[in-house]
N, C-alpha and C positions, 0 to 999 in steps of 0.2 A: 504493500500499500504505500509507504513512504516513497518510494523509488517512483511510482506514478505520479505522486504530487509532485517530485523534483523534476521529473521530465516536463511536467505541465509549466512549472515556473520557469523551466530554462528555455523551452520553445516559447513562451510567451515574450520573455527578455528579447530574445533573437527578432520576433516579428515587430517589436516595438522598434529596434535598432533598425531593422530593414526598412520601416515605415518612414521613421526620422531621417535617415541616412539617403533615403530615396534610392537605395538599391534596386537594380533592374529586376524584372519579374522572372528572368531565367538564374537570379542567384540562388544558391543551394546551400545548405546546412548539414552537416552530418554531426550526431552526438556522439560524443566517445564514451567508450565502456564505463560503467560506474568504479571500475578499479582504477581508473587514470586519475590519480589526485590533483594534477597540474592543469589539466586541459579539459574542458566540457563540451566543447564543440569546434567543428570546424567550418569557416564561411567562405564559399568560393562564389566568384563572378568575375565576367571578363576575364583581365590579367592579374587580378586580385585574389589572392587566398591566405587566410590568417587563422590562427587558432584564439579562443575567447576561453577566459575563466569567466564563470556567472556566478553572482552573488545576489542577493536582495539587501535592500535597506529601509528598515520600518522607521518611523520617527519613535524616539526615545523620550519618553515623558517622565520627568522627575526620576532620572537616573535608572530607570526600570529596563529590562530587555525588551526592545522592541518587536523582536519576532514572537516572544511570550504573549505582549499585549494583542498582536494580531491575531494571535490563535485564540485567545479568550474573546477578542471581538467576534470573531467567526463564529464561535461556539455559542455565544450569546445570540447573535443573529439568526443562528440556526433554531434556536429554541425560543427566544422571545420576538425577533423580528424587527426589532429597534435598538439600536446602541449608540450613545455618543462616541465618536471616532479621535476626539482629541484628549484624552486624558490616559492616566495608566490605568490599569486594570489590576484587579487581584481576585481570590477566592476569598468569600467570607462566610462560614457556616454552609459550606456546599452550594452557596450561590456566586455567580460572576457579579462582581460590584465595580463599577466605573468611579473613579475619583472625580475631583472637580475638573471640569474642562479648561483647558487655557483659556486666558482672557486678552491676553496681550500679543501685538506684534512680535516683543521680543522672545517672549515664551514660545511662540510657534516655530519663529525661526530657529532658536537654539534646538528645540524637540528636533526637527527635521535635519539640523546640521549634524546635533551628535548621532544621529542614524547613519548618515553618510560616513562620519568619523569611525563607528562602529565596524559598518561593513568594509570600509578601506582597511583598516587596522586587521581585520580578520583574513584579508588578502594579499596583505605587504609581504608576509613571510614566503610566498609563493616562490618557487625556482623554475617556474615554467620560461622556457625559452621561447622567442618569437611567439609572444602571447599579447594580448589586448585583455582589459577587463572590461567586463559588461555589468554594470550595477542598474537592477531594476529598483528605482526610489517608490517601490509600491506605495500607491496612496498619495503620494506628495502633491498631485494635481490640485486636491481638496485643500491642501494647506497652504501653497503657494499663491494665493489670489492676491495678497498685497507685495510679495515679492516674488522672484524668480529662481527657477531651479538652478540657472547658470550663477546665479550670486550666492545659494547655497553652497554648491559643489566647489565655486571657486573659493568660498572661505575655509571648507573642508581641506582642500589640497594644500592651501596656503599654510593653515595650521600643521600640517603633517610633511611640508616642504621636502627636505632632503630624503625622507623617508621615502617618499613617491619617486622622486627623481632618481633614486638609487636603487628603484626595486626592479625586478626582472620584466615588469611590463612596458611596453611600447607605446600604448596609449590607452586611456580610460575613458570609457562612454557612461554616462548615466542619463537613463531613459526613463519617462512614467508615460502615463495616456495622455493625449492632448498635444496641440499642436506646437506651443513652445516648451515642452516638457524633454529637452535635449540638450547636453553637454558633452563636449569633448575634450581632451586635454592630451598633448602629446609630451609624454614624460621624457622620452630622451632629448627633446629640441626643449625642454624646459618653458614651453611657450603655449598657451592656449590657441587651439585651432578655431 
């Protein structure tokens, strides 16, 4: 079951990247075996072929784990139908409880930024050669109405500076649903694309 969920997460992130980067219709991808820890997929089109490692970034509210919050939100949605999505979640007496929702621009920006930083840190230890990092900033489109995904990603990358530029990744892509939810950064040239 967990592997099927991972396949869906990986293929959806690839679809978002292909849409945002306007890959041609004949572009293809091949998921790598589950046992390969450094490469999740290979993408090919025209004269370009590259490997990607894929991960998810969920907003981190109040220092909690963004992925765990997302899991609780989905569980609550499946059982109750309505959930506030901008606060930390926890279990209390067997029920899923939402904390107070964020109330300021700074709280929302910082929660999303911390989610990107956590996703980047998880992957920076990778030793994948000739590989790009693809981060699906899941649900960020509903949190970035007052600021851009590019500003968030730029801020997270600046904080991790040398770690990113010394990583094995050639390029970092951050994507989510929505027309303006795309950011690309070239690690080797140390300049934003």
